N, C-alpha and C positions, 0 to 999 in steps of 0.2 A: 424405661422405668427400672429402678433398682429394687430388687426384693432381698430383704435380709432374713435369713433363716437363723434365728437366735436359739441356741441350744444350751441352756444351763447357765450357771452363774447367777449372780444377784441382779435383780432388776435395775438397780442403779450402781452396780459394781464396776470394777475396772474394765471388764470385757465390754460392757455397755458403753462406758465412757470413751474407750478407744474407738469403738464402732461409730458412735455419734460424732466423734471428731472427723472421721472419714466422710460422714454423710452431711456435715453442716452445709446448709443451703441447697441441698439436693432434694429431688422428688423421689421418695422411696416408700416402700411398704414394709413394715416390720412385722414379722410373724414369729411369735414365740412358740417354738416346737413343743414345749412342755404342755401347751394347751391343745395340741393336736395328736401327739404321739404317746401311746402307752408303751413305754419301752420294756415293761415287764411281760408284755404279751408279744410273742414272736410272730404271730399271724394275726391278720385283720379279718374279722368275720364279714362275710359278704352281706351287703345291705345294712351295715351297722353305721352308727353315727361316726365312729372313727374312720371307716372307709370313706364316707362322704366328706369328712373334714380333710382327709388325706388327699382325695381327688381334687378338692377345692384348692389346696395348697399346690398340688402338682400343676393344675391349670394356671395358677398365678405364676409359677416358675416358668412355664412354657410361654407365657405372655410377656416375659421380662427380657430385657436386653442384657442385664447384669444381675448376677445372684451372688451375694456374699454369705458364705457359710461361717458362722461364728460359734466358737466353743472355748470354754476353759480347757486346759490340759489337766485331766484327772488321772492320776496314776499312769502317766506317760501315754495317755490315749485321748482321743476326742471323747466328748460326752457320750454316754450310752444313748441318749435321746437322738443326737445327730447320727450316730452309727445305725440305730434302728431305722431312722428315716431314710437314710441312703440305701439300706438293705431292702426296703420296701419298693425301691425303684425297679427291682427285678420283677415285682408283681405288675408294674405298669407295662413292662415289655410284653406281658401275656394278655393284656386287656385290649380289645379291638378298638376302643375309643382312642387309644394311644398307638395306632399303627405306625405313625411316623415319629415316635418318641425319641429314638436315637438321633434322627435327623434334626429335630427341633432343638434337642440339647446341644448339638454341635454348634448351633448358632449363638449360644449364650456365653457370655464372658463370666466365668466362675472365678471367684477369689475366696480366700480363706483367712480368717482372723483367729488367732489362738493367743491365749494368755496363760502363762504358767509361772511357777516360782522357783523351780530347781533347774537352773541353766537352760531355760526353755529354747533359746535359739539353737541349741545343740540337741537337747533331749526331745524336743517336739518335732524334729525333722522326720522321724518315722510316721508321725501323724500326717504330715504334709504328703508324704509318699503314699500313705494309705488312701487318702482322699483323692490324690491324683490318679492312682491306679483304678480306683472305683469309677471315677469320671471317664477315664480312657475306655474302660470296659463298656461304658454306656455311650461311647462315641463323642464325648465331650473332652474338654481339657481344663486344667487348672491354670489360669492365666497368671496369677500372682498370689503371694501369701505374705502375711504380716504376723510376726510373733512378738508379743510384748512380755515384759517381765513385770510382775506385780504379785504381792502376797497379802498386802494390807490395803484397806480402803483408801483410795486416792493415790496409791503408790505409782500408778501408771503415768502420772504426770512427771515423775522423776526419770522415766525411761525416755530420754530425749531421742534415741534412735526410733522407737516406735511412734512417738508423737510426730517426729519429722516425716516418717514414712506415711503416716495417716494424712498429714497435710499434703504430701505429694499425691497420694491417691485422690484426695479431694480436688486438687488442681486438675488432675486428669479427668475426673468426672465433670468438672466445670467447663473444661475446654473440649470435652467429648472425645478425648484421645485415650481410651482405655484398651483398645484392641492391641494385643501384642506387647503391652508394657511389662517391663520387669527390669 
């Protein structure tokens, strides 16, 4: 099962369009992190609805073979929502129900999709490194990333590189050959 952690952007914008191109014909679960994460709050209250939602998403991630992190590039960074969600994984390390959290994460194929408008294939590379380092800290790794260029609605279709890479990812998912691809 593929789990998509969508963080920001317009519901039917370029980020969504590119991600859906990757997932065409695949079995996946789409989770909009905006519905789960309160990025204005740096801590999650114990026994709160946000904690229960967060644990439910974490359980979904741990049950997945593949996880795609999706974010627009905002001011040369991943979205605050995705950043906050990743930061909360340090909380999972301290919860007894996730004793094997790092071990389980290491078995998941993580990928990252970013969309930006200001030379994103160069200027979004620090975002890629940030996510990769965070995953490494947690015992996981970033298998692959895709950076698209788009500023206006529908403009992602003009980015032939991104659309071709999305099609390649889709073929990998279709053939079941996602491990170690890049």
